[in-house]
C-alpha positions in Angstrom: -57.9 7.8 83.9 -54.4 6.2 83.9 -52.0 9.5 81.8 -55.7 10.3 80.5 -57.6 13.8 80.6 -59.4 14.2 84.4 -62.3 12.4 84.7 -64.9 13.7 88.0 -65.7 11.7 90.5 -69.8 10.3 90.6 -71.4 11.0 93.8 -74.5 10.3 95.5 -74.5 6.6 94.3 -77.4 4.7 96.4 -75.7 1.4 97.4 -76.5 -1.5 95.1 -77.2 0.9 92.3 -75.4 0.9 88.6 -74.1 3.8 87.6 -73.9 5.9 83.7 -70.7 5.8 81.9 -68.9 8.9 82.2 -67.7 10.8 79.1 -64.5 9.1 77.6 -61.1 10.8 78.6 -58.3 11.5 75.8 -55.0 10.8 76.1 -52.8 11.5 72.7 -51.4 8.8 71.2 -53.6 6.5 72.4 -56.6 4.9 72.3 -59.4 4.6 75.2 -60.4 0.8 75.3 -63.0 1.3 78.9 -63.1 1.7 82.4 -61.5 -1.7 84.7 -62.5 -3.2 88.4 -58.8 -2.9 89.2 -55.0 -1.2 88.6 -54.3 -4.7 86.4 -56.9 -3.6 83.8 -58.1 -7.9 84.4 -62.1 -7.0 84.7 -64.1 -4.9 83.0 -66.7 -3.0 84.1 -70.1 -3.4 82.7 -71.8 -0.1 83.3 -75.5 -2.3 82.5 -75.0 -4.9 85.1 -72.4 -4.3 87.9 -73.6 -2.0 91.0 -71.8 -0.2 93.4 -71.2 -1.4 97.1 -68.7 0.5 98.8 -66.4 3.7 97.7 -65.1 2.2 94.3 -62.2 3.2 91.7 -62.0 1.9 87.8 -59.0 2.5 85.9 -59.1 3.0 82.3 -57.3 1.4 80.0 -55.6 2.4 77.1 -53.8 1.3 74.0 -51.2 2.6 71.6 -52.4 4.2 68.3 -50.4 2.9 65.5 -49.1 5.4 63.8 -48.3 4.8 59.4 -44.6 5.0 58.9 -42.6 8.0 57.3 -40.1 8.2 54.3 -37.0 9.0 55.7 -35.0 9.7 53.0 -34.7 9.0 49.2 -32.9 9.5 45.6 -33.8 9.5 42.3 -32.5 9.5 38.7 -32.8 9.0 35.1 -30.7 7.8 32.4 -30.5 10.1 29.2 -29.6 7.5 26.7 -30.2 3.9 25.8 -28.6 1.5 27.8 -28.7 -1.6 29.2 -28.6 -0.8 32.9 -29.2 1.2 35.5 -27.5 1.9 38.7 -29.5 2.7 41.9 -27.8 5.3 44.3 -28.8 4.3 47.8 -30.5 7.2 50.6 -27.8 7.9 53.2 -28.7 6.4 56.6 -30.2 3.0 55.4 -29.7 0.4 58.3 -30.8 -2.8 59.5 -34.9 -2.9 59.0 -35.5 -0.1 57.2 -38.1 -1.0 54.2 -36.7 0.4 50.4 -39.5 0.9 47.9 -38.3 1.4 44.3 -40.4 2.8 41.8 -38.6 2.1 38.6 -39.9 3.1 34.9 -39.0 2.1 31.5 -39.6 3.6 28.2 -40.2 0.4 26.7 -39.5 -3.4 26.6 -40.4 -4.7 30.0 -39.2 -4.3 33.5 -36.1 -6.4 34.8 -36.1 -9.0 37.3 -35.5 -7.9 40.6 -32.4 -8.1 41.5 -30.8 -10.6 44.3 -32.1 -9.7 47.4 -35.4 -7.9 46.3 -38.8 -8.8 45.5 -40.5 -7.5 42.4 -44.7 -6.5 43.4 -47.4 -7.4 41.2 -49.0 -6.7 39.3 -45.9 -4.5 36.5 -47.5 -3.0 33.6 -46.5 -2.0 30.1 -48.5 0.6 27.9 -48.2 -0.5 24.1 -44.7 -1.3 24.3 -44.1 2.4 25.4 -43.7 2.8 28.7 -43.6 -0.3 31.6 -43.5 1.1 35.3 -42.7 -2.0 38.7 -42.3 -1.4 41.9 -39.3 -3.8 43.7 -39.2 -3.9 47.8 -36.6 -5.3 50.1 -36.5 -5.1 53.9 -32.9 -4.5 55.3 -30.8 -7.5 57.4 -27.8 -4.8 56.9 -26.9 -2.0 55.4 -27.0 -1.4 51.5 -25.1 0.0 49.0 -25.6 1.6 45.5 -26.0 -1.4 42.8 -26.8 -2.2 39.6 -30.5 -3.0 37.8 -30.2 -5.2 34.7 -32.4 -4.3 31.8 -32.3 -7.8 30.6 -31.7 -9.1 27.1 -32.4 -6.5 24.2 -33.2 -3.8 26.4 -31.6 -0.9 25.7 -33.7 1.6 27.1 -34.4 4.7 29.1 -34.7 4.8 32.9 -36.1 6.8 35.9 -36.8 5.7 38.9 -37.3 7.1 42.7 -35.7 4.3 45.6 -37.7 5.3 49.0 -36.3 4.3 52.5 -39.0 3.7 55.0 -37.6 2.7 58.5 -40.2 0.2 60.0 -42.1 -0.2 57.3 -44.5 -3.6 55.9 -44.2 -5.4 53.4 -46.1 -2.5 50.5 -49.6 -4.0 48.9 -50.1 -2.6 45.8 -53.2 -1.9 43.6 -53.8 -3.2 40.3 -51.8 -0.4 37.6 -54.1 2.0 35.7 -53.5 2.9 31.8 -53.6 4.8 28.9 -53.0 8.0 26.7 -53.4 11.4 28.0 -52.4 14.0 30.6 -54.4 12.8 33.4 -52.9 9.9 35.1 -55.8 8.3 37.4 -53.6 6.3 40.2 -56.7 3.3 40.9 -57.5 2.5 44.5 -56.9 0.1 46.8 -58.2 -1.7 49.7 -55.0 -2.5 51.2 -56.0 -5.6 53.5 -53.9 -4.3 56.7 -57.1 -3.9 58.6 -59.8 -1.2 59.1 -58.1 1.9 61.3 -54.7 1.0 60.5 -53.1 3.7 59.9 -51.3 3.6 56.8 -49.1 5.2 54.4 -50.0 5.7 51.0 -48.1 5.9 47.6 -49.6 7.2 44.8 -46.9 7.1 41.6 -47.0 7.5 37.9 -44.7 7.1 35.1 -45.2 8.3 31.6 -42.9 8.7 28.4 -42.4 12.3 27.1 -40.9 15.6 28.8 -43.8 16.5 30.5 -43.8 17.7 34.0 -46.9 17.3 36.8 -49.1 20.5 37.3 -52.0 18.6 39.8 -50.9 16.4 42.1 -53.9 14.0 43.6 -56.0 16.8 46.4 -55.5 14.2 49.1 -51.9 13.3 48.1 -50.4 16.9 49.3 -48.3 15.8 52.6 -45.0 15.3 50.4 -44.1 14.7 46.6 -40.8 13.7 45.3 -40.1 13.2 41.1 -37.5 12.7 38.5 -38.8 14.6 35.4 -36.7 12.9 31.6 -34.8 15.9 30.4 -35.7 15.6 26.6 -38.9 14.4 24.9 -38.0 10.8 23.9 -37.4 10.4 27.6 -40.0 9.2 30.6 -40.7 10.5 33.9 -41.6 9.3 37.5 -43.4 11.1 40.4 -44.9 9.9 43.6 -47.1 11.8 46.3 -48.1 10.6 49.9 -50.1 10.9 52.5 -50.7 9.5 55.8 -54.6 8.0 56.3 -56.5 5.3 58.4 -58.4 4.0 56.0 -58.7 0.7 54.4 -59.4 1.8 50.7 -57.9 5.3 48.9 -58.8 6.8 45.6 -56.1 9.1 44.9 -57.8 10.7 41.7 -56.4 12.3 39.1 -53.4 14.3 38.9 -52.2 16.1 34.7 -48.9 16.4 32.8 -48.0 20.1 31.1 -45.6 19.9 28.8 -42.3 21.4 29.2 -41.6 25.5 27.3 -40.0 25.3 24.5 -40.6 21.7 23.2 -42.5 20.8 20.4 -46.4 19.9 20.6 -45.6 16.2 21.3 -48.4 13.5 21.1 -50.3 12.6 24.3 -47.6 10.5 26.8 -48.5 6.9 27.3 -49.1 6.6 31.2 -49.2 3.9 33.6 -49.9 4.2 37.5 -50.2 2.0 40.6 -51.4 3.2 44.9 -49.3 1.7 47.3 -50.2 0.9 51.1 -47.4 0.5 53.6 -47.8 0.4 57.4 -45.3 0.4 60.1 -44.0 -3.2 61.3 
């Protein structure tokens, strides 16, 4: 079984007879790809037509399962006053080949243009000029230092952000945005296009105005959670939740926002949300 679980021999076979396929063996981290006639795994045994004419050994073929990438490290931050640029702090230990994903939220205005070396994923969303969230990515070809994201012309705003380091991650796919004014952000589902059965790191993300906290994460997204909250009522916040799943379409569900204790009752926050999918390169 070539490293798989034990398989009992088949005995008492008549000369020239076919045999039934035994129960497939298992092997951690691998998919079973059939029984072959030789150790070189060249010719697949056909249980419907191949016959036994001598003592015969069949050989199991295995294909390694492609595991999903994981978030190795992250940084986050916010600006508490209106400024024209945001300094992004890079997680320690970033290196050649890492996928960096920046989830950036700005309170009003439009998302900044991608800095040199980065690509901004479409779509981006602006909800009534109150909240905009955008996603940027870069596959590192070397180390990465802290950098400044300029907001653009006449764009002095408060911001919040989360920067993810995902070793061996491929270029992410992003869904169309969902938007609204309520306390239940709803990141939209996404058909990622990587292929059915591909192990994918799913990321549900939402940015919102006002000083609220997350009270309920998507029930399907319970592996990790990262967030940064604004420090005052006119700020904005960003949060993500992640999980790994072998599926082509993922519906992350809602999560709720709750006003921080001690603040006057604000209006419902504006929010915008995405779902991302990242597979191993």
